[in-house]
Each structure stands twice: as structure tokens, then as C-alpha cells.
C-alpha positions, 0 to 999 in steps of 0.5 A: 478863035485863038486857042491861047485866048480861050485858055486865058479866059478859061484860066481867068474864069477858073481863078474866079471860081476857085476864089468863090469856092475857097471863100465859101469853104472857108466861110462854111468851115468857120461857121462849123467851128464856131458852132462847135465852140458854141456847144462847148461854152455856156453861151446860151445863158442870159449874158448879152455882153459875153455873147457879143464878146464871144462872137467878136472873138470868133470873128477875129479868130476866123477872119470873117466879116461878121458873125450873128446869132438870129431867130428863125424870124431873122431877129438878132440875138447877138451880133458883131454889128453895132447894136444900133443896127440890130433893129432892122434885123437881117434881110428876111428874103432869104429866110424861107421855110425851105431853108429852115427845113434844110437847116433842121435836117443837116448839121452842116452849114448852108451857103446863101449869097447876098449881093448889093451895089457896094459888096457881095456877101457869102453867108454860111448858116447853121442851126444851133442850140435846140434848132430855134436859133441860127448862127450866121457867118458873113464873108465879104467880097468887095464890089470891085473884085466881084465886078471883075469876076462877073466881067470875066464870067460874061466874057468867057460865056460870050466867047464860048457862045460865039465859038459854038457857031463856028461849026454847029453841025460838028458840035451837034454830032459830037454832042449826040455821040457823047450822049450816046457814049454816056448812055452806053457806058451807064448801061454797061455799068448798070448791067455789070453791077446787076450781073455781078450782084446776081453772081457774087451774092449767091457765091458769097452765100455759098462761101459762107455756107461752106465755112459754116459746114466746115465748122460743123453747122449743118443747119445752114441753108441758103435762100434760092432766088432763081432757076438758073445755074446758080439757083441749081447750085444753091439748091444742090448745096442746101440738099447736100447740107440736109443730107450731111445732117441726116447722115451725121445723125444716122452715123451718131445713132449707129455709133451709139448702137455699136458702142452699146453693143460693145459695152454689152459684150464687154460687160458680159465678159467682165461679169463672166470673169469673176463668176468662174472663181466663184463657181470653182470656190463653191464646188470646192466647198461642196466637195470638201463638205461631202468628204467631211475634210478635216481642213474644211474650216480653212477651205471654207474661209478661203472659198468665202473670201474668194467669193467676197472679193469677186462680188466686191469686184462685180459691185465696183464694176456695176457702180462704175458702169452705172455712173457712166450710163447715168450721165444727165443731159448737160445744163449749159450756162454761159461762163468762163472755164478758167475758174473751173480748171483752177478748182481742179488744179487746187484739188491736185496741188495740195496732194501732189507736191512732187508735180509741177503744174504749169498753167497758161490761160488765154485771158481773151477767151470768151464765155463758153456754154458749159455744164460746170459739174460735168466739165469739172468731172471730165478734167478731173479724170484727165488730170487724174490720168496724167498724174497716174501716168507720171507716177506722181512726179513730173510736170503737168501742163494745162493751157487754154487758147481761143481760135478766133477763126473757128470760134472755139476754145481749146483746152490742153492737158499734157504730162511727162509720162511714158505716153500712149501706144499708137495702136491704142489711140483709136480705142482710147475713148471706147468703153471698157478699154484700159491699159491701166491695171485694175482700170474699168476703162470708163473714165475716158469714155465718160470724158468723151461723152461729156465733150460730145454733149457740149458740141465739142471734140477731144483729141489725143497725141504724143507730146514731145519729147515725152508724154501725152497731150489731150486737147479738148475743143469747145464752142464759144458763146455765139 
């Protein structure tokens, strides 16, 4: 049992097997390519001459022995064989129902072997058309070559059988050991896959949930499938998100109560301020009237004008507060925000020739679920503040960007005004806080409320080298 002899036999057998496999692959590929060409030609008309010509061209192009198109019963539709041989059809022995079922369920060629005394045929078959016809491609292995291959195969098998008796006990031990090793490896792999799924799937869900919570989605819950440590961790995560949601709702409720308490105090203060001059003017009128003062007419005009001015101020204050408190629930419709911003820009471009509007829109931004009127009113307020801050001169910046990770659109409004003091930024969105002369302090509070009602956020920061930058973040359409 010489090792070189064994290697020679193995190499010869591998050459033979490689030849068969290469011929099979070539035949399958030829069948597949011809079927594709069939699909792109008007082959299935009733022109027999064109059909035969097509098959002959395909045979020559791909270097195969023969190409046929047959029915499910094996009858020829067209073939590269002479027409006198068509009558006998193909050997129906291999045209079994199982073969047709296989051909019907795949778009890949199926290899069938057919042998005779003179030759051995490797036959690739593939269903074409509506499945009622079969394309058959034949490759020929000459009988001499096939016989030599068979001899090599038989001699290799005989050699291996003889060698197996050299040490049967050792072989049986090795075989048993190999089987046991395979079973151990298979079991380890299966157990590892099972264990990894039990660990990684909940962890992936936890990572997904953490990301969702970080984006503000506190409704995210994970299904619990166990009572082990991971199950406890998942249950704790679900409880945490539920508690966070409840805490956020409580916080929002408390903030609303605190805000309206502050609004009430501020309103009381704002109403009290004009009442004092009204009271003083009225007392002055009564005093001068009782004294029959000669300049009573002048004093009457002055006092009544004071009363009128203060009442008008009160009316404006009440109207502004009413508009802020009367904001309706937004009617959110999926739409692009850029046309809305363009409308606002056009409103101000016409009346402010000394302001340069620098606009940059992200064309990839998706639709946003927004209320057009409320969003337009909010950005009118932001741009109005920017125009006022610059004194009607300078550059105003408006841009949109899309955060693909956070799934949020960002709209930035910047100006070149004097900016906002750091100590004022925390109070900027509170009702009735204003540094603007004659301002009611409700504009930015209204903007803040509109943005919150749309599930978004608004931020303010200084803009370098000067000015202020407001950034509004809104969720995109899911």
C-alpha cells in the first residue's frame, strides 16, 4: 500500500471527477444562458425554421453536442438533430413526474445522465415558456474517455477497500472517534447558537429600546420570555420606561400648573400697573371738580386721556394673552416645511430691503407631520424678532437639515443682532418675559408651545461672531 500509488489514484480520480463536474457546470450554464436568450426573442411563434436556426446557433455558440425543445411527453418541438430523427423523441425513461415537479419549482437547470455503449451524455434540462416546454442541452463524453474514467474510479475504490482491511480495528476506532468528535462539535455549535440567541436577542432589544428612549419614545416595551437574569433585566427596563413616561407626564403637568401660576401672577402685575394711573387720574378729577378749579377743562382732558391710554394698553394685553391661551390643538398633516418657510421669507423680503436673507434648504428632508398655520405663525414670530433685533438691517440666516440618525428635521433661524444675555436664556420662553420695549413676552412662549405640541424642541444659543441662533427640532414622518 504505497503512498505514491494511493496519491496517483486519488489524483487520477479527482481529475476524472473534476472533468465530469466541469462538464456538468458548463452544460448547466449553457442551458441557463440559452433559456435567457429564449426569453428575449420571439422564439415562441410558429416559425419552425427560425426555431431550428436559433437552436443551431446556440449549439455552436456554446459548443454543446445538441439542443432540443421538447414537450412534457418528450416529443420534439425543435431540435438540432436532423428532422428525420424527431419521430422517436427523447428517451422517456428519465421524464418522470418527479423530474417535472423539480423543473416546475426551480429556475435552475437540472442535470440528467444518460449512457450507451457508444457515448455518455450529460443532459441539462430547464423549464421554459409557461412551464409546458423543456429546454434540453446535451454534452457528449466519448465512450473511450468515459470508460477510462470508470476504470480509474473502480481501481481507486478497490484500492481503498483493500487498504481498509489493513487495520480494520484501528479504522473502526478512528471512525468511532471521528463520529463522537463530530457529535460533540455539532452539539457545541448548536448549544452555542441557542445560548447566543437567548442572550443576544434580548440584548439587541434592550439596545434598540435604549436608543428609542434616548429619542424620546417612552412607549417602547420589550416582550419578556423568561425568568432568568435577562428576563429580570428586560422587566426592569419595561418598568423604567413606564415610570419615565409617568414621570414625564407628571413633570409636564406640574410645569403647566407652574407656568399658569406664573402667568396669573404676571397678569395680575401687568393689570395692576395701569390701574394706578387710572386711579390717580380719577381722584385728581374729583378733587379739581370739587374745588371748581378754573383749569378743570384742561385737567379733564389730561386725566381722561390717561384713562384711555391705560385702558387701550390693558385691551392690548388681554388680547395678546387671549391669543396665547387660545392656541388650538394642531391639525398635523404630512407635508414639506420648506414651502411654508418660503412663504414667511417672501412676507419679509418685500418690506425689508436692507436685510439679506441667506436661505439653505436640505432637499433630502422628508415630510413632517405639522399644522401649517401654527408652524407658519411660529416662524413669523422668530423672524420678526430677528428683524427687530437687527434694527431692520443685516443678514438673516434660515436653514433646514435632516438628522438621519435621530429621524428629526432641524430648522435654524439666525441673525446678526446684539444677541441675548446668558442669564436671560433660561427665561426666554416663559410667558410675559420680555426685554423688548413695549413687548408682552408672549411671542416666544407661543412659539415654544407650538413646537412642544408638535413633539419637538426649541433651543437658543449665541451665534458667532454676533447675533442669536434659534434651532427648532421636529420629528419627521415615521
